[in-house]
C-alpha positions in Angstrom: 100.9 84.6 131.0 103.9 83.6 128.9 105.7 84.9 125.6 104.1 83.1 122.9 106.8 85.0 120.5 109.5 87.4 120.2 111.6 89.1 117.5 114.6 91.3 116.6 115.2 92.9 113.5 119.1 93.5 112.8 120.3 96.7 111.3 123.3 96.6 108.6 125.4 99.2 107.6 129.0 99.7 107.2 129.9 103.1 106.0 129.0 105.9 108.1 127.7 109.3 106.2 131.5 110.7 106.0 132.3 107.4 104.1 133.9 106.2 107.3 133.4 102.6 108.6 131.1 102.0 111.2 132.8 98.7 112.3 135.3 96.6 112.0 134.2 93.2 110.1 133.8 94.9 106.9 133.1 92.3 104.3 135.4 91.1 101.4 133.8 93.6 99.1 135.0 96.5 100.7 138.3 96.0 100.0 137.5 95.1 96.4 138.7 98.1 94.7 137.7 97.5 91.2 134.5 96.0 91.9 133.6 99.3 94.1 134.7 101.4 91.7 132.7 99.9 88.7 129.5 100.0 91.0 130.3 103.9 91.5 130.4 104.2 87.9 127.1 102.7 87.4 125.8 104.8 90.1 126.7 107.8 88.6 125.5 106.6 85.4 122.1 106.2 86.4 122.3 109.7 88.0 123.2 111.3 85.2 120.3 109.5 83.3 118.0 110.7 85.9 119.1 114.5 85.6 118.5 114.1 81.6 115.0 112.2 81.9 113.6 115.3 84.1 115.2 117.9 81.5 113.6 115.8 78.8 110.1 115.9 80.7 110.5 119.8 81.5 110.9 120.5 77.6 108.5 118.5 76.5 110.0 115.5 75.5 109.0 113.1 77.6 105.7 112.1 79.5 105.7 111.9 83.7 109.2 110.6 84.9 109.3 108.9 88.3 112.6 110.0 88.9 115.4 108.0 91.2 117.2 110.4 92.6 119.0 109.2 96.1 118.3 105.4 95.1 121.2 104.8 93.4 123.1 102.4 96.0 120.0 100.3 96.7 119.0 99.8 92.9 122.6 99.2 91.8 123.3 97.2 94.6 120.1 95.1 94.2 120.7 94.5 90.2 124.3 93.7 90.5 123.9 90.8 93.0 121.3 88.9 90.6 122.2 86.5 88.3 121.0 87.0 84.7 119.0 83.8 85.1 116.7 85.4 88.1 113.6 87.3 87.7 113.4 91.0 88.6 110.0 92.2 89.2 110.4 95.9 89.6 107.8 99.0 90.6 108.5 101.8 88.4 111.9 103.2 89.4 114.4 100.8 89.8 116.3 101.8 86.7 119.6 101.4 87.8 119.0 97.4 88.7 117.6 97.2 85.4 120.5 98.9 83.5 122.9 96.3 85.2 121.0 93.5 84.0 121.0 94.8 80.7 118.2 97.2 80.0 118.7 100.1 77.6 118.3 103.6 78.9 116.1 104.2 75.5 113.7 101.6 76.3 113.0 103.7 79.9 112.7 107.0 78.1 110.4 105.1 75.6 108.3 103.9 78.0 107.5 107.4 79.5 107.3 108.9 76.1 104.1 107.0 76.5 105.3 104.0 74.6 104.7 100.8 75.8 107.2 99.1 73.5 109.9 100.5 76.2 108.7 97.4 78.1 110.2 94.9 75.7 113.9 95.0 77.4 117.1 94.4 75.9 117.7 92.9 79.2 116.4 89.4 80.4 113.6 88.7 78.8 112.0 86.8 81.6 112.3 90.0 83.8 108.8 91.7 84.4 107.8 94.8 82.9 106.9 97.9 85.2 104.1 97.8 87.5 102.3 100.9 88.3 99.4 98.8 90.2 101.1 99.2 93.3 102.4 96.0 94.9 100.9 93.7 92.3 104.7 92.7 91.1 105.3 90.9 94.6 102.6 88.4 93.4 103.8 87.8 90.2 107.7 87.5 91.8 106.2 84.9 94.1 104.5 83.2 90.9 107.9 82.7 89.2 109.4 81.8 93.0 106.9 79.0 92.9 107.8 77.8 89.5 111.6 77.7 90.1 110.8 75.3 93.3 108.3 73.4 91.3 110.9 72.7 88.8 114.0 72.6 91.2 115.4 75.4 89.5 118.2 77.2 91.5 116.8 80.7 90.2 115.2 83.6 92.6 112.8 85.7 92.0 113.3 89.3 93.5 110.6 92.0 93.8 110.9 95.6 94.5 108.0 97.7 96.3 108.0 101.2 98.1 107.3 101.6 101.6 103.8 102.8 100.6 103.2 99.7 98.6 104.5 97.5 101.4 101.2 98.6 103.3 99.1 96.7 99.9 97.6 93.7 100.7 99.1 92.1 97.7 102.5 92.5 99.3 101.1 90.7 102.3 99.9 88.2 100.5 103.3 87.4 98.5 105.1 87.4 101.9 102.5 84.5 103.1 102.9 82.5 100.1 106.6 82.6 100.0 106.6 81.9 103.8 104.1 79.2 103.5 105.9 77.4 100.5 109.5 77.8 101.4 109.9 80.0 98.0 113.1 81.5 96.6 111.8 84.8 97.1 113.5 88.2 98.2 111.2 90.9 98.4 113.3 94.5 98.8 110.9 97.3 100.2 112.7 100.7 99.1 111.9 103.0 102.1 112.3 106.3 100.8 110.2 108.0 103.6 107.5 109.0 101.6 104.5 107.4 99.8 104.1 110.1 97.5 102.8 112.8 100.0 102.1 110.4 103.0 104.8 110.0 105.3 106.2 106.6 106.6 104.8 107.0 109.8 100.7 107.8 108.6 100.7 104.5 106.6 101.7 102.1 108.8 102.1 101.4 112.6 105.0 99.0 112.2 108.3 100.1 113.9 110.4 98.9 111.0 109.1 97.7 107.3 111.4 94.9 107.4 109.2 92.9 110.2 106.2 92.7 108.2 107.9 89.7 106.9 108.4 88.2 110.0 104.4 86.9 110.2 105.0 85.0 106.9 107.9 83.2 108.1 110.7 84.7 106.2 114.2 86.6 107.3 113.9 89.7 107.5 116.8 92.3 107.9 116.9 96.5 107.7 119.6 97.8 105.5 121.1 101.4 105.3 120.1 101.8 101.6 122.8 104.2 101.3 125.4 102.2 102.1 126.2 100.3 99.0 128.5 97.9 100.8 125.3 96.9 103.1 123.2 97.0 100.3 125.3 94.0 98.2 126.3 91.8 101.5 122.5 91.8 102.6 121.3 91.1 98.8 124.2 88.5 98.5 123.1 86.6 101.7 119.2 86.8 101.0 119.9 85.5 97.1 122.3 82.5 98.5 119.7 81.3 101.3 117.0 81.6 98.8 119.3 79.8 96.0 120.0 77.0 98.5 116.6 76.1 99.4 116.3 78.1 102.6 113.5 80.6 101.9 112.8 83.9 101.2 113.5 87.1 102.7 112.3 90.8 103.0 115.3 93.3 103.0 114.3 97.0 104.2 116.4 99.5 102.5 116.2 102.8 104.1 116.9 105.6 101.9 115.5 109.0 100.8 113.9 110.0 97.5 115.4 113.4 96.8 113.5 114.3 94.2 109.8 114.9 93.8 107.8 111.5 93.5 107.4 112.3 89.8 107.6 115.1 87.4 104.0 115.5 87.9 104.5 116.2 91.8 105.8 119.2 93.9 107.2 117.9 97.4 107.9 121.1 98.7 104.3 121.3 99.4 104.4 118.5 102.1 108.1 118.0 102.9 110.1 120.3 105.3 113.4 121.9 103.6 115.1 120.7 106.5 114.4 117.1 106.2 115.4 117.4 102.6 118.8 119.3 103.2 119.7 116.3 105.8 118.6 113.6 104.0 121.3 115.2 101.0 124.2 114.8 103.8 123.3 111.1 103.6 123.2 110.5 100.1 124.8 107.3 98.9 127.6 108.8 96.2 129.0 110.9 99.0 130.1 108.4 101.0 131.2 105.4 98.4 133.2 108.2 96.5 134.8 109.1 99.9 135.6 105.4 100.8 137.0 104.7 97.6 139.2 108.0 97.5 140.7 106.3 100.7 141.7 103.4 99.4 143.3 105.1 96.3 140.7 103.7 93.8 139.1 107.0 92.6 140.1 110.6 92.0 138.6 113.7 90.6 140.3 113.5 87.3 138.6 109.6 86.9 135.2 111.3 88.0 135.3 114.3 85.3 136.7 111.8 83.0 133.8 109.3 83.8 130.8 112.2 83.8 131.8 113.0 80.5 131.6 109.6 79.0 128.2 109.2 80.9 126.9 111.9 79.0 128.1 110.7 75.7 126.3 107.7 76.6 123.3 109.1 77.7 122.8 111.5 74.2 123.2 108.3 72.0 120.2 106.8 74.2 118.2 109.8 73.8 118.8 110.5 70.0 117.8 106.4 69.9 114.7 107.2 71.6 113.5 110.5 69.8 114.4 108.7 66.5 112.0 105.6 67.4 109.1 106.2 64.7 105.7 106.4 66.7 103.8 103.1 67.1 100.4 103.2 64.5 97.2 104.7 66.5 95.9 101.2 66.0 98.5 99.8 68.1 95.9 100.6 71.6 93.8 98.1 70.1 96.5 95.2 69.9 97.4 92.0 71.9 94.1 92.6 74.1 91.9 90.6 72.8 91.7 87.1 70.5 88.9 88.5 68.5 88.2 92.6 68.9 84.4 93.1 70.5 82.3 94.6 67.9 82.5 97.9 69.4 86.0 97.9 69.6 86.5 96.5 66.1 84.4 100.1 64.8 86.5 102.1 66.8 89.9 100.7 65.1 88.2 101.1 61.8 87.4 104.7 62.9 91.1 105.1 64.0 92.6 103.8 60.4 90.1 106.6 59.0 91.5 109.0 60.9 95.0 108.0 60.6 94.9 107.9 56.9 93.2 111.5 56.5 96.2 113.1 58.6 
């Protein structure tokens, strides 16, 4: 008997939980004080937004909301490395990536407030809307990547999916297509350890989630998703490979969902308290803040001033969201059919009558 194939999955990280380097070969980004400080500011902004969005839901001003608490380094790193002409296919939690691509917080609030107009992004119009059917966005991104290759365009399609979504057939199909056709496709698996209430170990037997791309012939790396420097380094490498015609990648970003899955969930019912407490010691903000402070590029005074600025910006976005006129009740019938079926047309007339009587 002989070995037909063997493989290894590299693990990439640069900063330990205390913000100190764990290796000597730090990339240039690690010493780019201005860029890192700006990325930390973006991480703080999305965390402040997330806190506000949960508060809005708790006070009845927002529908069910999916928090991104703990994912800030992964999301900001993904979005900041992409070019405007690239295409992003998110799931429904990657707000940080979308903010750096130009999506306004008011649009996120509008969507979670039950208004589909929130998907009409101020950011790149070619980015895909949020995708609640888990995993299907991976196929959308693979399709966009195929179009880029056929047109000879130096663009990349990036999709995000969770650890649970990485077990869906849609995700595997996208990986297979990307490998078979050599597509400029980057799949970011956000491994936050829990697929709602199902732990990672209960939904896959794979030792890593990154290795799921190997069968499709993609380049695969596991990354410390709480280490912004590692996230950016992995993304820049994968994007460059794809853009230069060397094929797609699967990047597994190992992080942790510090919040409930959504505001309709209570993770205390299934997650051990000790696990959550330990995860807080590894959260991304602490290590980047510590590293920047050591470089003399960040201080408590700067953070306090920026936090105040974050609150000011977020309040403006909240006010804009709350002031947005509601869509007409007939909006639920629009853009579904070229010609409405008779039974739906009758329902639309009933809705118009109801609205007129209010």
